[in-house]
N, C-alpha and C positions, 0 to 999 in steps of 0.2 A: 685119486687126488682128494684130499680132505677139503671141507668147506673153508677152513682157515687158509689152506694153500691157495684155493681159488680166489678168495678175497684179496690175499696178498698179491697174487698175480694181476688181478684187475686193477688194484691200486697202483701197482708198479707200472702197468701199461699206461694208465691215465697220467701218472706223473711223468712218464717218458714222453708222451705226446705233448703235454704242456711245456715240458722243458725244451722239446724240439721246436715247438712254435715260438717260444720265447727266444731261443737261439736264432731262429730264422729272422724274427723281427729285429733282434739286436744287430745281426749281420746286415740287414737291409738299412738300418739306421746309419750304419757307417759306410754305406755304399755311395758311389757317385751316380747311380742310376736315378732316373726321375722319381720324384715322390708321387705315388699313384693314388688317385681317388677312384672310387667305384661309383658309377652312375646307373641307377635303375629307373628306366622310363620308356615311353612308347616311341618306337621307330616304325612300327607297323600297326595296323588296326585303326579304329575310328579316331584315335587321338594322336596319330603319327605326326601330324603337322607340328604339334607342340614339342615333340622330341627334336625335330629339325630346328625349331626356333631356339631350343635350349642350346644345341650345339653351336649355333651362330653366336649366341651370347657368351658361352664358355670360351670359344676360340678367340674372340676379340679380347676378353679379359686376360687369357693366357698370353697373347701377344704382348700385352702391356706388362704383365708380370715378368715374363722372361726378359724383356727389354730393360727392366729395372734391376736385373740381376738374379731373378728367380727367388728361391727360398734358401737363403744363406749359400748362394752359389749353385744350388741344384735346381733343375727344371721341375715344374709341376705338370702333371699329365693326368688324364682320366681314361678309364676303361668303361665304355657305355654298353650295357646289356639291355636288350629289348625285352621289356615286360609286357608290352601292349597295354599297360596300365591295368593289368589283370592280377588280382590278388594271388591267384595260384602261381603265376609266373614270378611275381615279386618275392614270394616266399622262397622259391627255388634259387633266385638270384641272391637273396640274403644269405642263404646257406653257403653259396659259392664264395661270396665276398668275405664272410666271417672266417672261413677256413683258409683264405689266401693271405699269407703274412705280408704281402706287398701292399695290400689295401689299408690305408690309414684312416679313411673316413668314407662314408657313403653319402651321395646326394640323390634325393628323390624319395619316393616315386612321384609321378605326376598327380594322381588323385589321392585324396586322403584314405579311402578304403584300401587301395593297393598298398599304401605305406603302412597303415595301421595293422594290416594282416601280417606284415613282416616285422613289425616293431619288437615282438617278444624275442625273435631270433637275434636281432641287433643288440637288444638289452642284455640277454644272456651271454652273448659273445663279446660284449664290451667294445662294440664298434659304434661310433657316432652315426646316427641316421639324421641327416640334415635335410628335412622335408621342406624345401624352400618355397613350394607352391601348396603346401598342405594347410588349408585354412580351417579345417575342422577343429573346434575348440579342444577336443579330447586327444588330438594327436600328441601334443607334448606331455600329456598325462601318462603316456605309456612307459615312462621311465626317464632316468637322468641322462641317458644317452640320446634322447630325442630333442632336437632343437629346430627352430624354424624362423625364417625371416618373413614368412607369409602373414598378412594381417588376418587375424582370426575372424570367422564369420560373426562371432559374438560382438565384435567391434565394427565390422564392415556393414552388415545389413541394417543396423539402426541408422547409419549415414544415408543409405539409400531410402529408407523410410522417411527420414527427415527431409530429404530433397523432394520426394514425391508429395508428401502430405503438407509439410510446413512451408516449403518454398514454392512448389507448384500449385498448391491448394487443392489437390485431389482428395476427394471425400469417399468415393465408393470404388473399390479396387477389385480387379481380377488378376490373379497371380498364376502365371505359367512357369513351371519349374522342371528341370531335369529330375527324373525319378531315380536319383542316385542318393547315396548317403549324403554327399555334399549338397545336392539340390534340396533334399528334404530338410536338412539342418538349416540351410540358408533360408528356406521358406519359413521355418518356424521362428527364427530370429526376426525376420522381416515382418511377419504377421503380428507378432507380439509388439514390436516397436510401433508399427502403423496404427494398431488399435490404441496404444498408449497416447499417440499423437492425435487421436480422435477420429480416425478413418474407419469405415466399414469395409471388411473384406467379404465381397459378395460371393466369390467363387475361387477355388484353387484347383488347378489341373496339372497333374504330372505327366511327363512323356519320357519315353526311352530314348537313349542317345542315337539309335539307328532310325528313329522315326522321321519320315519325310512328308507325310500328308497330315496336316494339322487342321484341315477344314472342319471336320465334325466337332473337334474340341473348340474351335473358334466360333462355331455356331452356338454352342452352349454358352460361351463367354458373351456373345452378342445378346443372347436372350436374358442374361443377368443384368444387362444395361449398366455397366460400370462407366465411370468417367475417366478411368485410367487403367492401362494394361501394364503390368509389371512382368518383366522377363528375367528370370533367374536361369541364365543360359550361357553357353559359349558363343563365340562370334558366328560360327557356321549355322547352328540351329537357330540362334537369335535372328539372324538375317532372313532365314527361310520363314520363320514365324511372322516377322514383320511384313514380308511380301504377301503371304497368304492372308494375313489380317486385313490388309488393304483390299485384297481381292474379294473378300466376303463382306466388305462394306464397313469394317470397323475403322472409324476415323478418330477414335479417342487418342488422347496423349499416351505415348509409350515411354516408359521409364525402365531402364535396363541396368542390371548389375555390371560392375566394373569388368567382369570376365568377358564381355563382348568387345571391349576396347581393342581394336586392331584395324589397320587399313583394310584388312580382308572383310571386315563387317561392312564397310562402305562399298567395297567392290561387289560383294555378293548381294547386298541389299538394294543397291541402286536407289531409285527415287523413293522406294518404300521406307527407307530408314531416315529420310529427311525429317527433321524436327524430333527425332528420338533423343531423349535425355538420358544421361548416364553419369555416374561418378567414376573417377579413376584415380589410381595411385601414381600413374605415370602420364605426363602430358608433354609432348615435345616442345611446346611453346613456352614451357617453364624456363625462365632465364637463368636459373641456378647453374653455376659452372659445371657441377657434376652431370647434369642432364645434357648440356650442350657439348661437353667433351665426349660423352657416350655417343650422342647422335653423329657428331662429326667423324668419330672413329669408325662407327658402324657403316656409314655411307661410303667412306673411303675403302673399307675392306670388302664391302659387298656391292660395289658398282652402283652406288646411288640409291640402293634399296632403303626404304623408310623402316626403322625398327618399330616394334610394338612392345606392349607391356611384358610379354613372355620372354622376349629377347632381353629386356631390362632385368627381369627377375633372375635369369640365368647369369647374366653379367655380374650382378650384385652378389649372387651366391658364390661364384668362383672367386671374386675378390675377398669375400668374407672367409672362405675356406683358406685362402692364402694367408690372410692375417692371423687366423687361428693356428695354422701349422707353423708359422714363424715363431709363435709363442710356445706351442706344445711340442714341436719337433715331430717325430714319427711314432712316438709312443701313443697308443690308442687312448689310454686313460688320461694321459697328459693333454691330449687334444680335447677330450671332454672338459677337463678343468680349464683349458684355455678359453672356452666360450664364456666363462665367468670373468675373465680378466681382460678380454679384448675391449677396446674403447674407441669410439668415434671413428669407425671405419667409413671412408668415403662411400656414399651410396646414392644411386639414382633415385630410389624410392623414398629413402628416409633423410637425405641430406648427409647426416652422419648417423651411424648405427651403433648402438650399444644394447646388449641384451639385459632384460629383466631376469635375474637369476631364479625368481620364483616361478614365472610362467614359461621361461626358456623361449621367449619371443621378444622381438624388438617392438617398441612402441613409438608412436609419433609419426606414422606414415603421412605423407602429403595427401591432400584430398582436393581434387578439382571437380567442379560441377560443370559438365559439358553438355552441349547440344549439337546435333548435326545440322549445319547450315550450308547450303549450296554445295552439298557433297563433301564437306570437310568437317572435322571436329573443331568446335570453337568453344571458348569459355562462355557459359550462359550469362547473358547480360541482364537477367531479371525480367525480360519482356516475355509476354505470352507467345506461344507458338501459333 
């Protein structure tokens, strides 16, 4: 066979594959089957609890979406693949989703590194990657198929610095952060903003997600003699650090990133997290109707369980996905374009959500300054702890 014949054969095969995929998507678009979203996230591994919280938020939103008639009469559903929030797994899942004509949009992954590793596959495959918890500023720079309702760390960490330095009056800080891409990026934005507000950063210490003994790190922090301890953590490790900080005699003010906000932080931290300060995008005492509707529905569905921020993020994400699919239908590129057209979607985190088409993120998240008082989260009243 000549080279020309081979090239013709390859081109013909590719054209046939593309035509086959297009036919499959067209057939699916005319189907009465549920419209299917792909979810890539952790169901096992160190971040498994967040995948569970996602499912609770998704399922509550889907109940409401189906009760309102679904998507032009069709049900909306999702297929959840366990990535363990591992970039190697998220890449394999991306390949699977892109090649499945039933998947019209992907949600996830949990961590920005896991999502960003898979972004080139979604971009080349023309499938929206909706990274609704991906706060790394570079996530949406991966291409025009990357969208997020997560508040970027470039916006979030200066709010934490403002709370710690300008509002609480802390001047000499120790920063403990997860030694992940998210943690390091958050640290850098926080440190930059804290210094601009006039604080000294005496020490920064990174730790791995699986770490359980922080005492040697906390002794170094104690030796630096800060007046405030900043935690860029999730709720499980943040609570453990707070407990061990008090055990080694650190009595300084603790101010934590919004990622610790969860009833589990109070449960795991106990008395050690009393008087811990934090900012949050979600607070159940917020009287806005979007928040109160979500809380009432969640408690009813899950036997009185209190929702946390990750439940709310997932709930918002599924409602946004539904709003986008109502505009874009089941065509993948039309769904991408629908993100530029959707307006004022009801949102727990934002009130109403509309995308900035340049950043492919939503701006205007609510920000509440909280403190733990008597074992509960409360709005900070401006009084010293």
